A tleap script that builds the chain and sets N, CA, C and O, in Angstrom:
source leaprc.protein.ff14SB
mol = sequence {
  NMET ASN LYS ILE ASP ILE PHE SER TYR GLY
  TRP ILE TYR ASP ALA ILE LEU ALA MET LEU
  PHE ILE VAL ALA ALA ILE ASP PHE PHE GLY
  ILE ILE ARG SER ILE ARG ALA GLY GLY GLU
  GLU LEU SER GLU TYR ALA ALA LEU CYS VAL
  LYS TYR LEU LYS ILE ALA MET LEU ILE PHE
  ALA GLY GLY PHE PHE LEU ILE VAL ALA PHE
  THR TYR GLY TYR ASP THR ALA THR THR LEU
  ILE HIE GLY PHE MET GLY PHE LEU LEU ILE
  ALA ASP ALA ILE VAL SER LEU VAL ILE LYS
  LEU LYS PHE SER LYS ARG TYR VAL ASN CLYS
}
set mol.1.N position { 5.540 38.359 -5.617 }
set mol.1.CA position { 4.860 37.286 -4.926 }
set mol.1.C position { 5.865 36.514 -4.078 }
set mol.1.O position { 6.942 36.164 -4.559 }
set mol.2.N position { 5.526 36.251 -2.843 }
set mol.2.CA position { 6.397 35.496 -1.944 }
set mol.2.C position { 6.373 34.017 -2.310 }
set mol.2.O position { 5.329 33.455 -2.642 }
set mol.3.N position { 7.524 33.417 -2.243 }
set mol.3.CA position { 7.626 31.982 -2.505 }
set mol.3.C position { 7.186 31.210 -1.270 }
set mol.3.O position { 7.439 31.631 -0.141 }
set mol.4.N position { 6.532 30.086 -1.489 }
set mol.4.CA position { 6.084 29.238 -0.398 }
set mol.4.C position { 7.166 28.199 -0.133 }
set mol.4.O position { 7.721 27.624 -1.070 }
set mol.5.N position { 7.464 27.961 1.118 }
set mol.5.CA position { 8.491 26.998 1.495 }
set mol.5.C position { 7.822 25.736 2.010 }
set mol.5.O position { 6.894 25.805 2.816 }
set mol.6.N position { 8.294 24.570 1.544 }
set mol.6.CA position { 7.700 23.293 1.938 }
set mol.6.C position { 7.806 23.059 3.441 }
set mol.6.O position { 6.909 22.459 4.032 }
set mol.7.N position { 8.867 23.514 4.060 }
set mol.7.CA position { 9.071 23.242 5.473 }
set mol.7.C position { 8.181 24.090 6.381 }
set mol.7.O position { 8.173 23.895 7.597 }
set mol.8.N position { 7.444 25.015 5.807 }
set mol.8.CA position { 6.515 25.800 6.617 }
set mol.8.C position { 5.240 25.033 6.926 }
set mol.8.O position { 4.450 25.476 7.759 }
set mol.9.N position { 5.016 23.883 6.273 }
set mol.9.CA position { 3.816 23.092 6.535 }
set mol.9.C position { 3.947 22.221 7.769 }
set mol.9.O position { 2.935 21.773 8.308 }
set mol.10.N position { 5.144 21.971 8.226 }
set mol.10.CA position { 5.329 21.196 9.442 }
set mol.10.C position { 5.813 19.784 9.170 }
set mol.10.O position { 5.992 19.367 8.026 }
set mol.11.N position { 6.016 19.074 10.253 }
set mol.11.CA position { 6.621 17.754 10.176 }
set mol.11.C position { 5.685 16.703 9.617 }
set mol.11.O position { 6.162 15.695 9.094 }
set mol.12.N position { 4.376 16.885 9.700 }
set mol.12.CA position { 3.453 15.873 9.188 }
set mol.12.C position { 3.565 15.761 7.671 }
set mol.12.O position { 3.614 14.654 7.134 }
set mol.13.N position { 3.606 16.882 6.987 }
set mol.13.CA position { 3.750 16.862 5.535 }
set mol.13.C position { 5.095 16.268 5.130 }
set mol.13.O position { 5.180 15.520 4.156 }
set mol.14.N position { 6.134 16.598 5.871 }
set mol.14.CA position { 7.454 16.028 5.603 }
set mol.14.C position { 7.455 14.525 5.840 }
set mol.14.O position { 8.105 13.786 5.101 }
set mol.15.N position { 6.738 14.061 6.859 }
set mol.15.CA position { 6.641 12.626 7.132 }
set mol.15.C position { 5.905 11.908 6.008 }
set mol.15.O position { 6.277 10.792 5.643 }
set mol.16.N position { 4.871 12.527 5.457 }
set mol.16.CA position { 4.145 11.931 4.333 }
set mol.16.C position { 5.061 11.815 3.113 }
set mol.16.O position { 5.066 10.786 2.437 }
set mol.17.N position { 5.827 12.852 2.835 }
set mol.17.CA position { 6.798 12.793 1.737 }
set mol.17.C position { 7.793 11.660 1.956 }
set mol.17.O position { 8.084 10.903 1.029 }
set mol.18.N position { 8.311 11.538 3.162 }
set mol.18.CA position { 9.288 10.496 3.462 }
set mol.18.C position { 8.665 9.105 3.334 }
set mol.18.O position { 9.292 8.199 2.786 }
set mol.19.N position { 7.453 8.928 3.827 }
set mol.19.CA position { 6.797 7.618 3.738 }
set mol.19.C position { 6.527 7.215 2.295 }
set mol.19.O position { 6.705 6.050 1.939 }
set mol.20.N position { 6.104 8.146 1.469 }
set mol.20.CA position { 5.860 7.820 0.070 }
set mol.20.C position { 7.161 7.494 -0.656 }
set mol.20.O position { 7.180 6.628 -1.531 }
set mol.21.N position { 8.242 8.174 -0.305 }
set mol.21.CA position { 9.540 7.842 -0.887 }
set mol.21.C position { 9.975 6.449 -0.460 }
set mol.21.O position { 10.510 5.694 -1.273 }
set mol.22.N position { 9.757 6.097 0.797 }
set mol.22.CA position { 10.120 4.770 1.297 }
set mol.22.C position { 9.308 3.685 0.602 }
set mol.22.O position { 9.840 2.618 0.294 }
set mol.23.N position { 8.015 3.944 0.351 }
set mol.23.CA position { 7.179 2.975 -0.367 }
set mol.23.C position { 7.748 2.706 -1.751 }
set mol.23.O position { 7.856 1.550 -2.162 }
set mol.24.N position { 8.109 3.750 -2.466 }
set mol.24.CA position { 8.670 3.583 -3.810 }
set mol.24.C position { 10.019 2.870 -3.756 }
set mol.24.O position { 10.307 2.045 -4.623 }
set mol.25.N position { 10.843 3.168 -2.766 }
set mol.25.CA position { 12.149 2.516 -2.646 }
set mol.25.C position { 11.996 1.034 -2.325 }
set mol.25.O position { 12.713 0.206 -2.888 }
set mol.26.N position { 11.084 0.689 -1.442 }
set mol.26.CA position { 10.850 -0.718 -1.105 }
set mol.26.C position { 10.311 -1.464 -2.318 }
set mol.26.O position { 10.709 -2.603 -2.563 }
set mol.27.N position { 9.419 -0.848 -3.078 }
set mol.27.CA position { 8.920 -1.469 -4.305 }
set mol.27.C position { 10.057 -1.714 -5.293 }
set mol.27.O position { 10.123 -2.776 -5.912 }
set mol.28.N position { 10.944 -0.745 -5.442 }
set mol.28.CA position { 12.072 -0.889 -6.362 }
set mol.28.C position { 12.920 -2.098 -5.989 }
set mol.28.O position { 13.241 -2.920 -6.847 }
set mol.29.N position { 13.285 -2.209 -4.712 }
set mol.29.CA position { 14.121 -3.326 -4.293 }
set mol.29.C position { 13.374 -4.655 -4.372 }
set mol.29.O position { 13.972 -5.677 -4.709 }
set mol.30.N position { 12.069 -4.656 -4.066 }
set mol.30.CA position { 11.277 -5.880 -4.180 }
set mol.30.C position { 11.146 -6.357 -5.613 }
set mol.30.O position { 11.222 -7.556 -5.883 }
set mol.31.N position { 10.951 -5.427 -6.529 }
set mol.31.CA position { 10.822 -5.788 -7.943 }
set mol.31.C position { 12.153 -6.300 -8.482 }
set mol.31.O position { 12.183 -7.310 -9.185 }
set mol.32.N position { 13.249 -5.623 -8.167 }
set mol.32.CA position { 14.569 -6.065 -8.627 }
set mol.32.C position { 14.896 -7.450 -8.069 }
set mol.32.O position { 15.394 -8.308 -8.798 }
set mol.33.N position { 14.623 -7.672 -6.796 }
set mol.33.CA position { 14.894 -8.972 -6.183 }
set mol.33.C position { 14.057 -10.070 -6.826 }
set mol.33.O position { 14.556 -11.171 -7.057 }
set mol.34.N position { 12.803 -9.787 -7.115 }
set mol.34.CA position { 11.917 -10.778 -7.729 }
set mol.34.C position { 12.319 -11.076 -9.168 }
set mol.34.O position { 12.248 -12.224 -9.607 }
set mol.35.N position { 12.740 -10.049 -9.907 }
set mol.35.CA position { 13.176 -10.269 -11.289 }
set mol.35.C position { 14.430 -11.134 -11.318 }
set mol.35.O position { 14.554 -12.017 -12.166 }
set mol.36.N position { 15.352 -10.889 -10.403 }
set mol.36.CA position { 16.579 -11.689 -10.352 }
set mol.36.C position { 16.296 -13.137 -9.938 }
set mol.36.O position { 16.985 -14.053 -10.385 }
set mol.37.N position { 15.284 -13.346 -9.086 }
set mol.37.CA position { 14.992 -14.693 -8.593 }
set mol.37.C position { 14.343 -15.566 -9.658 }
set mol.37.O position { 14.539 -16.781 -9.659 }
set mol.38.N position { 13.579 -14.972 -10.556 }
set mol.38.CA position { 12.987 -15.763 -11.626 }
set mol.38.C position { 11.485 -15.642 -11.699 }
set mol.38.O position { 10.866 -14.870 -10.968 }
set mol.39.N position { 10.910 -16.424 -12.601 }
set mol.39.CA position { 9.501 -16.320 -12.941 }
set mol.39.C position { 8.541 -16.606 -11.808 }
set mol.39.O position { 7.585 -15.857 -11.607 }
set mol.40.N position { 8.779 -17.688 -11.051 }
set mol.40.CA position { 7.846 -18.045 -9.973 }
set mol.40.C position { 7.858 -16.995 -8.863 }
set mol.40.O position { 6.810 -16.630 -8.331 }
set mol.41.N position { 9.038 -16.520 -8.525 }
set mol.41.CA position { 9.150 -15.477 -7.493 }
set mol.41.C position { 8.466 -14.188 -7.955 }
set mol.41.O position { 7.790 -13.533 -7.162 }
set mol.42.N position { 8.631 -13.826 -9.204 }
set mol.42.CA position { 8.000 -12.626 -9.737 }
set mol.42.C position { 6.485 -12.777 -9.782 }
set mol.42.O position { 5.754 -11.830 -9.490 }
set mol.43.N position { 6.016 -13.957 -10.145 }
set mol.43.CA position { 4.573 -14.205 -10.163 }
set mol.43.C position { 3.990 -14.139 -8.761 }
set mol.43.O position { 2.898 -13.606 -8.564 }
set mol.44.N position { 4.713 -14.677 -7.789 }
set mol.44.CA position { 4.247 -14.618 -6.408 }
set mol.44.C position { 4.245 -13.177 -5.897 }
set mol.44.O position { 3.313 -12.762 -5.208 }
set mol.45.N position { 5.283 -12.417 -6.233 }
set mol.45.CA position { 5.344 -11.008 -5.840 }
set mol.45.C position { 4.182 -10.230 -6.452 }
set mol.45.O position { 3.552 -9.413 -5.781 }
set mol.46.N position { 3.903 -10.489 -7.732 }
set mol.46.CA position { 2.821 -9.782 -8.414 }
set mol.46.C position { 1.469 -10.111 -7.809 }
set mol.46.O position { 0.615 -9.235 -7.673 }
set mol.47.N position { 1.272 -11.370 -7.446 }
set mol.47.CA position { -0.027 -11.779 -6.907 }
set mol.47.C position { -0.224 -11.347 -5.460 }
set mol.47.O position { -1.334 -10.986 -5.069 }
set mol.48.N position { 0.819 -11.380 -4.676 }
set mol.48.CA position { 0.661 -11.150 -3.241 }
set mol.48.C position { 1.030 -9.753 -2.776 }
set mol.48.O position { 0.443 -9.260 -1.813 }
set mol.49.N position { 1.978 -9.103 -3.423 }
set mol.49.CA position { 2.480 -7.816 -2.928 }
set mol.49.C position { 1.940 -6.607 -3.672 }
set mol.49.O position { 1.816 -5.529 -3.091 }
set mol.50.N position { 1.618 -6.770 -4.949 }
set mol.50.CA position { 1.145 -5.638 -5.743 }
set mol.50.C position { -0.381 -5.663 -5.741 }
set mol.50.O position { -0.991 -6.616 -6.225 }
set mol.51.N position { -0.987 -4.627 -5.203 }
set mol.51.CA position { -2.444 -4.524 -5.119 }
set mol.51.C position { -2.917 -3.347 -5.958 }
set mol.51.O position { -2.219 -2.343 -6.101 }
set mol.52.N position { -4.121 -3.492 -6.511 }
set mol.52.CA position { -4.668 -2.423 -7.348 }
set mol.52.C position { -4.929 -1.150 -6.547 }
set mol.52.O position { -4.774 -0.050 -7.076 }
set mol.53.N position { -5.319 -1.279 -5.291 }
set mol.53.CA position { -5.541 -0.097 -4.459 }
set mol.53.C position { -4.232 0.666 -4.240 }
set mol.53.O position { -4.221 1.897 -4.218 }
set mol.54.N position { -3.146 -0.062 -4.081 }
set mol.54.CA position { -1.833 0.579 -3.932 }
set mol.54.C position { -1.445 1.300 -5.217 }
set mol.54.O position { -0.900 2.403 -5.168 }
set mol.55.N position { -1.722 0.685 -6.367 }
set mol.55.CA position { -1.418 1.322 -7.649 }
set mol.55.C position { -2.229 2.606 -7.800 }
set mol.55.O position { -1.707 3.621 -8.262 }
set mol.56.N position { -3.502 2.565 -7.413 }
set mol.56.CA position { -4.336 3.768 -7.480 }
set mol.56.C position { -3.804 4.853 -6.549 }
set mol.56.O position { -3.793 6.029 -6.915 }
set mol.57.N position { -3.363 4.473 -5.352 }
set mol.57.CA position { -2.803 5.440 -4.412 }
set mol.57.C position { -1.534 6.073 -4.973 }
set mol.57.O position { -1.317 7.276 -4.827 }
set mol.58.N position { -0.693 5.254 -5.617 }
set mol.58.CA position { 0.538 5.783 -6.203 }
set mol.58.C position { 0.237 6.770 -7.325 }
set mol.58.O position { 0.904 7.797 -7.447 }
set mol.59.N position { -0.765 6.461 -8.145 }
set mol.59.CA position { -1.138 7.356 -9.246 }
set mol.59.C position { -1.677 8.676 -8.712 }
set mol.59.O position { -1.283 9.741 -9.187 }
set mol.60.N position { -2.569 8.620 -7.736 }
set mol.60.CA position { -3.134 9.856 -7.188 }
set mol.60.C position { -2.084 10.689 -6.456 }
set mol.60.O position { -2.052 11.910 -6.602 }
set mol.61.N position { -1.223 10.036 -5.667 }
set mol.61.CA position { -0.183 10.774 -4.957 }
set mol.61.C position { 0.817 11.375 -5.940 }
set mol.61.O position { 1.226 12.526 -5.785 }
set mol.62.N position { 1.210 10.607 -6.944 }
set mol.62.CA position { 2.132 11.120 -7.953 }
set mol.62.C position { 1.530 12.273 -8.732 }
set mol.62.O position { 2.206 13.266 -8.999 }
set mol.63.N position { 0.267 12.147 -9.098 }
set mol.63.CA position { -0.420 13.234 -9.790 }
set mol.63.C position { -0.510 14.484 -8.935 }
set mol.63.O position { -0.311 15.596 -9.425 }
set mol.64.N position { -0.811 14.303 -7.656 }
set mol.64.CA position { -0.873 15.444 -6.743 }
set mol.64.C position { 0.473 16.166 -6.677 }
set mol.64.O position { 0.528 17.393 -6.757 }
set mol.65.N position { 1.559 15.397 -6.531 }
set mol.65.CA position { 2.879 16.020 -6.441 }
set mol.65.C position { 3.262 16.717 -7.737 }
set mol.65.O position { 3.893 17.774 -7.706 }
set mol.66.N position { 2.892 16.144 -8.870 }
set mol.66.CA position { 3.189 16.803 -10.144 }
set mol.66.C position { 2.385 18.089 -10.306 }
set mol.66.O position { 2.911 19.092 -10.788 }
set mol.67.N position { 1.124 18.066 -9.912 }
set mol.67.CA position { 0.300 19.285 -9.973 }
set mol.67.C position { 0.880 20.361 -9.060 }
set mol.67.O position { 0.983 21.525 -9.449 }
set mol.68.N position { 1.255 19.969 -7.849 }
set mol.68.CA position { 1.846 20.924 -6.908 }
set mol.68.C position { 3.154 21.478 -7.465 }
set mol.68.O position { 3.421 22.675 -7.358 }
set mol.69.N position { 3.961 20.615 -8.053 }
set mol.69.CA position { 5.268 21.055 -8.550 }
set mol.69.C position { 5.142 22.065 -9.682 }
set mol.69.O position { 5.931 23.006 -9.766 }
set mol.70.N position { 4.157 21.876 -10.549 }
set mol.70.CA position { 4.098 22.711 -11.747 }
set mol.70.C position { 3.097 23.860 -11.672 }
set mol.70.O position { 3.100 24.717 -12.556 }
set mol.71.N position { 2.244 23.910 -10.654 }
set mol.71.CA position { 1.250 24.977 -10.615 }
set mol.71.C position { 1.356 25.887 -9.395 }
set mol.71.O position { 0.876 27.019 -9.442 }
set mol.72.N position { 1.962 25.433 -8.319 }
set mol.72.CA position { 2.047 26.262 -7.118 }
set mol.72.C position { 3.310 27.111 -7.161 }
set mol.72.O position { 4.231 26.816 -7.923 }
set mol.73.N position { 3.359 28.132 -6.370 }
set mol.73.CA position { 4.490 29.052 -6.371 }
set mol.73.C position { 5.554 28.706 -5.361 }
set mol.73.O position { 5.930 29.550 -4.548 }
set mol.74.N position { 6.047 27.485 -5.393 }
set mol.74.CA position { 7.086 27.066 -4.460 }
set mol.74.C position { 8.459 27.546 -4.905 }
set mol.74.O position { 8.651 27.947 -6.053 }
set mol.75.N position { 9.412 27.498 -3.975 }
set mol.75.CA position { 10.786 27.795 -4.342 }
set mol.75.C position { 11.348 26.643 -5.181 }
set mol.75.O position { 10.687 25.616 -5.331 }
set mol.76.N position { 12.531 26.797 -5.716 }
set mol.76.CA position { 13.093 25.828 -6.654 }
set mol.76.C position { 13.307 24.463 -6.018 }
set mol.76.O position { 12.977 23.443 -6.624 }
set mol.77.N position { 13.846 24.426 -4.826 }
set mol.77.CA position { 14.107 23.141 -4.164 }
set mol.77.C position { 12.813 22.380 -3.911 }
set mol.77.O position { 12.748 21.172 -4.136 }
set mol.78.N position { 11.799 23.070 -3.450 }
set mol.78.CA position { 10.515 22.431 -3.180 }
set mol.78.C position { 9.868 21.938 -4.456 }
set mol.78.O position { 9.273 20.860 -4.470 }
set mol.79.N position { 9.970 22.701 -5.524 }
set mol.79.CA position { 9.426 22.273 -6.813 }
set mol.79.C position { 10.148 21.030 -7.306 }
set mol.79.O position { 9.510 20.112 -7.823 }
set mol.80.N position { 11.461 20.983 -7.157 }
set mol.80.CA position { 12.218 19.799 -7.568 }
set mol.80.C position { 11.859 18.575 -6.736 }
set mol.80.O position { 11.745 17.473 -7.273 }
set mol.81.N position { 11.680 18.755 -5.438 }
set mol.81.CA position { 11.290 17.642 -4.562 }
set mol.81.C position { 9.938 17.095 -4.984 }
set mol.81.O position { 9.777 15.882 -5.124 }
set mol.82.N position { 8.965 17.973 -5.190 }
set mol.82.CA position { 7.631 17.527 -5.596 }
set mol.82.C position { 7.648 16.897 -6.991 }
set mol.82.O position { 6.982 15.888 -7.225 }
set mol.83.N position { 8.393 17.479 -7.900 }
set mol.83.CA position { 8.478 16.910 -9.245 }
set mol.83.C position { 9.115 15.527 -9.234 }
set mol.83.O position { 8.615 14.604 -9.876 }
set mol.84.N position { 10.223 15.384 -8.502 }
set mol.84.CA position { 10.886 14.089 -8.387 }
set mol.84.C position { 9.974 13.050 -7.765 }
set mol.84.O position { 9.880 11.930 -8.267 }
set mol.85.N position { 9.302 13.403 -6.680 }
set mol.85.CA position { 8.386 12.460 -6.021 }
set mol.85.C position { 7.232 12.088 -6.941 }
set mol.85.O position { 6.818 10.929 -6.980 }
set mol.86.N position { 6.715 13.050 -7.672 }
set mol.86.CA position { 5.619 12.761 -8.597 }
set mol.86.C position { 6.029 11.787 -9.676 }
set mol.86.O position { 5.325 10.809 -9.931 }
set mol.87.N position { 7.165 12.039 -10.320 }
set mol.87.CA position { 7.646 11.133 -11.363 }
set mol.87.C position { 7.997 9.761 -10.787 }
set mol.87.O position { 7.733 8.741 -11.423 }
set mol.88.N position { 8.585 9.724 -9.598 }
set mol.88.CA position { 8.936 8.459 -8.962 }
set mol.88.C position { 7.700 7.622 -8.668 }
set mol.88.O position { 7.686 6.420 -8.930 }
set mol.89.N position { 6.664 8.251 -8.125 }
set mol.89.CA position { 5.443 7.512 -7.783 }
set mol.89.C position { 4.677 7.064 -9.021 }
set mol.89.O position { 4.131 5.961 -9.043 }
set mol.90.N position { 4.629 7.898 -10.043 }
set mol.90.CA position { 3.961 7.503 -11.287 }
set mol.90.C position { 4.723 6.353 -11.943 }
set mol.90.O position { 4.103 5.405 -12.427 }
set mol.91.N position { 6.042 6.418 -11.967 }
set mol.91.CA position { 6.842 5.330 -12.541 }
set mol.91.C position { 6.643 4.036 -11.759 }
set mol.91.O position { 6.532 2.964 -12.355 }
set mol.92.N position { 6.598 4.126 -10.435 }
set mol.92.CA position { 6.346 2.952 -9.605 }
set mol.92.C position { 4.973 2.363 -9.914 }
set mol.92.O position { 4.827 1.143 -9.992 }
set mol.93.N position { 3.975 3.212 -10.090 }
set mol.93.CA position { 2.627 2.736 -10.403 }
set mol.93.C position { 2.593 2.033 -11.755 }
set mol.93.O position { 1.954 0.990 -11.892 }
set mol.94.N position { 3.264 2.584 -12.744 }
set mol.94.CA position { 3.260 1.978 -14.080 }
set mol.94.C position { 3.962 0.626 -14.058 }
set mol.94.O position { 3.442 -0.348 -14.603 }
set mol.95.N position { 5.131 0.555 -13.439 }
set mol.95.CA position { 5.865 -0.706 -13.370 }
set mol.95.C position { 5.074 -1.740 -12.563 }
set mol.95.O position { 5.005 -2.905 -12.955 }
set mol.96.N position { 4.487 -1.333 -11.458 }
set mol.96.CA position { 3.685 -2.251 -10.650 }
set mol.96.C position { 2.476 -2.766 -11.415 }
set mol.96.O position { 2.133 -3.944 -11.316 }
set mol.97.N position { 1.829 -1.895 -12.175 }
set mol.97.CA position { 0.668 -2.315 -12.958 }
set mol.97.C position { 1.067 -3.307 -14.044 }
set mol.97.O position { 0.369 -4.298 -14.261 }
set mol.98.N position { 2.173 -3.056 -14.721 }
set mol.98.CA position { 2.638 -3.987 -15.756 }
set mol.98.C position { 2.959 -5.344 -15.135 }
set mol.98.O position { 2.579 -6.379 -15.682 }
set mol.99.N position { 3.645 -5.348 -14.012 }
set mol.99.CA position { 3.981 -6.606 -13.346 }
set mol.99.C position { 2.722 -7.315 -12.875 }
set mol.99.O position { 2.612 -8.534 -13.010 }
set mol.100.N position { 1.782 -6.577 -12.331 }
set mol.100.CA position { 0.536 -7.181 -11.846 }
set mol.100.C position { -0.231 -7.821 -12.996 }
set mol.100.O position { -0.687 -8.958 -12.875 }
set mol.101.N position { -0.381 -7.110 -14.105 }
set mol.101.CA position { -1.150 -7.638 -15.227 }
set mol.101.C position { -0.435 -8.782 -15.938 }
set mol.101.O position { -1.083 -9.721 -16.401 }
set mol.102.N position { 0.866 -8.718 -16.029 }
set mol.102.CA position { 1.599 -9.707 -16.807 }
set mol.102.C position { 1.902 -10.983 -16.025 }
set mol.102.O position { 1.866 -12.073 -16.595 }
set mol.103.N position { 2.200 -10.868 -14.730 }
set mol.103.CA position { 2.708 -12.020 -14.005 }
set mol.103.C position { 1.780 -12.599 -12.948 }
set mol.103.O position { 1.973 -13.751 -12.558 }
set mol.104.N position { 0.786 -11.868 -12.464 }
set mol.104.CA position { -0.034 -12.410 -11.381 }
set mol.104.C position { -0.951 -13.532 -11.872 }
set mol.104.O position { -1.292 -14.412 -11.081 }
set mol.105.N position { -1.361 -13.538 -13.131 }
set mol.105.CA position { -2.238 -14.586 -13.636 }
set mol.105.C position { -1.516 -15.926 -13.693 }
set mol.105.O position { -2.130 -16.972 -13.483 }
set mol.106.N position { -0.222 -15.901 -13.975 }
set mol.106.CA position { 0.537 -17.138 -14.024 }
set mol.106.C position { 0.565 -17.824 -12.658 }
set mol.106.O position { 0.492 -19.050 -12.574 }
set mol.107.N position { 0.669 -17.044 -11.605 }
set mol.107.CA position { 0.728 -17.607 -10.250 }
set mol.107.C position { -0.624 -18.163 -9.835 }
set mol.107.O position { -0.696 -19.214 -9.199 }
set mol.108.N position { -1.709 -17.456 -10.196 }
set mol.108.CA position { -3.054 -17.874 -9.817 }
set mol.108.C position { -3.458 -19.136 -10.565 }
set mol.108.O position { -4.142 -19.984 -9.993 }
set mol.109.N position { -3.063 -19.287 -11.812 }
set mol.109.CA position { -3.468 -20.434 -12.624 }
set mol.109.C position { -2.775 -21.725 -12.237 }
set mol.109.O position { -3.222 -22.799 -12.641 }
set mol.110.N position { -1.699 -21.658 -11.471 }
set mol.110.CA position { -0.967 -22.892 -11.118 }
set mol.110.C position { -1.590 -23.611 -9.970 }
set mol.110.O position { -1.095 -24.660 -9.556 }
savepdb mol mol.pdb
quit
């Protein structure tokens, strides 16, 4: 069976991969910055920046990448890229959901 190469899909698929990686990286830096700043900053970040629709998008995109990584016949590099992106997006969704549930109510109640 011939291995499928990720770069055969074209630049649009590669751009989607890059954009999803950038979303997770920006979330990482935003969460770290908010945690270092303190409770009010974290509550504001949770209320204003973390949205449930974004969390759902991260879960579906991460799930898609994990399914692709473990069920399709890609080469090793492509499987690693999809697996890494899947775990990264799922981890971002979990951390964002915890922050949203734990800290956004404090900001709204004030």
